[in-house]
N, C-alpha and C positions, 0 to 999 in steps of 0.2 A: 551965885554965879557958878556955872559948870566949868570944870577944868577941861582944857583941850588935851585929848589923848595923842600921845606920840605914836607914829607908825612903828611897827616892829623892825628891829634891826636886821640887816642882811644876814648876819650869822644865825639869827633865830629862824629865818625863812629857810636857809639851807639845811639846818638841822631837822626842820619839819619834813622837808622833801626827802631827806635821807631816811627818815623814820618810815614814811609811807612806802618808799621803795623796798625797804627791808621787810616790812610787814607784807607787802604784796608778793614778794618773791617767796617768802616762807609759806604764804597761803597757797601759791601756785604749786609749789613742790608737794604740798600736803594733799593736793587733789588727786584722787584715783578714779580713772575712768571706769565706768561699769562695763561688764562683759558684753560684747556684741553691740556696743553703743556707737561705734564708728562704721559708717556705711559709705555708699558711693557718693552721697552728697557732701560728705565731709572731706573726701579726697580731692586734691587739686588735680587738674589735667596733667597727664604725663608724670604724676607723682611716683608711680610704681615703675621702676626701671629694671633691666635685666639683672644687675648685681644684687637687687633686693629680693629676687625670687630664689628660694631655696632649691638646690639641686634635687631633682626627682619630685618636686612638689606638683608640677604640671604633668598629669598623666593623660593617657589617651581618652579616658572617660570625660576629662575636662575640656577636650577640644571639640570644636564643631568643624568637621573636615569638609563640609559643603563649600565648594568654591575654593578650597585650599589647593595651591599649585606649588609643587616642589621641583625646582629646576634639575634637569638631568637625573631624575629618579629612575632607578632600575628595580624591577621586582626581583626579589631573591629567587623566586621559582623559575624565572626566565634565565637568570645569569648562572645560577649554580645547580639547579635541579633538573632542568629540561635537557634532553639529549640533543646533540647537534644534528642539523639537517642539511640537505643539499648534496650536490655532487662532490665526490672525493677527487683529489688530485695528487700530483707528485708520484710517490711510490705506491699509491693506493688507487684502486679503481672502484666503480660502482657508486653508491650513494650512502650517506649517513642516514641512520645510525649503524648500519651494518656494511661497511665497505670491505673490499677484498684486496689482496695483493695484486698489483698491476702485472700483466704478463711481461715477459722479457721483450726488449726492443727488437723489432724486426730488422734483420740485416739486409743491406742493399748490395746486390752483386754488381761488380763493375761490368758495364755493357761491352759487348764485343766490338772490336775495331772493324771499321768497314773495309779495310784493306784496299783503299783507293789511293790515288796520287796525292790527295790532300790529307794532311795529318789533322785530326780533330783537336789535337792539343796545340796546334801551331797558330791558332787564331788569337785575337786580342779582344776580350780575354779568352783563354783556352776553355774548351768544353770540360765539364766536370763529370765524374762518374763513368768515363769511357776509356778503354785502353788506348794508349798513344801509339803512334807509328803510321806508316803508309804501306803501300803495296810491296815495297822492297824489304822492309823490316818493321815488324810490328809485334806488340805484346797481345797475348790472349790468355784465356783461362788455362790452368795447368793440365797436362795430359795424363797425370797419374793419380792425383788426389780427387776424391769425390766432390769436395767443396772448391769452387773457384775462388778468386779473390773477392772478398766482401769487406764492407765497413759498416759500422753502426755506432750509435751512442747509447750507453746503458743508462739505467735509472739514476745513477750517481753522477752523470755528466761526463763520464770517461768515454773517449772515442777509441774504438778498436779497429785494427786492420788485420785480416787473417786470410790464409789460403795459399795457393800455389799458382804461379804464373809461368807461362812459356813464351819464349821469344822465337820468332820464325827463323831468324838467322842467329848463329851463336854470338853471344856478347863476349867482348874481350875482357882482359884483366882490369882495364880502367872502368868497367861497368857497362850498363845497358841503357842509360838515360832514364827519362821519365816513363813510369808505368801508367799513371793516371793522375788526375787532379781531384782533390777533395772539394766538396761544396764549401762556400764561405763560412757557414755556421760550424763546420767541423774542423776548421784550421787552427793550429796552435798559435800561441803568441811568441814562441821561441823555437829554435831548431830542435828537432827530435831525431836522435840517432840510435839505430838499433842494429845489432849483429843478426845476420840472416845466413841461411845455408844456400849454396849454389851447387850445381852439378849438371851432369848429362842426363840423368834420369832419377826416378824416385829411389832406386837402389844405390845410387852413387852420389847422393846429395852431400855426404860427408867429405867429398873430394875437395870441396872449396868453401871458403867463408867470404861473405860479402857484407857491405854496410848499406843499410836502407836509411835514407834521409827524408824527413817530412819538412818541407819549407814553411816558414811562418807566414801568417797572414799579412804581416807588415814588412815583408822582404822588399828591399829597394827596387828590385826588378819585378814589375807586375807579371811578367811572363813566367815567373817561377813560384809565385805565391800559391800555397796550398798544394804544390807538386809533390808527388811521392816518387823518389828516384833511387835507382840502384847504382852505387859507385864503388870503386876500389875493391873489386873481387880478387881473391887470391888465385883463381883459375878461371878459364873461360868455360862456357857452357850454354845450355838452352833453358834450364829449369831453375826457378827461384822459389824457395820454400820459406815463406814468411812466418808460419806458425801463428802467433797472436801477439802483436805489439799493441800497446795502449798508451794514451796520454790524455791530459786535460787541455781544454782550450783556454782556460783562464790563468795559465801559468807557464 
């Protein structure tokens, strides 16, 4: 009669499992893959990520640039090597790559007063660039200097007023009123005050000193905005010698 075998104990089964695991791990560690044995088939999709790529490993010869788009790319030859082209501006004239220095700004002569009953500066708004006054008393270009009263803006944005003016009737010590009005683009943002010479003639301009005021563009009274006025002279006379006064329109 055959004896009935007993099943292995749980402890024996666990010990066998542990043994197989240990042997399997040792065998796996001992396996060495042959050179060039891993190919595209062995790699999982998306297995090679950016951190896994060695810096400098991907060179231009490894890239297929057909259809490759680089956003906002600029060729170095266009940005750094090619000369500029097109028309020059500001203080330059001509065209690139060989611009020239722009010529000096042309001066505008103040136009003659019509010497009529109506003062061109008395309108609303006053006319610009023309001598003020009417047939009884008006300003005009000086009698002694070659250049009459002129104004211009230079390449640096500075406005100049220069020349000599004559008044048909003598002005008093309190001044001679408005000479002319500047165009809106040439008006300052604040009062501009300059000392000027006054007298009876070119040889006697040192006889008196006056004050020339240029009214700002934002003056409360529109009738005075941009006006160029002679006030507070130390003596009466007919001649005003401005010389060359200058100011900026942004300050």
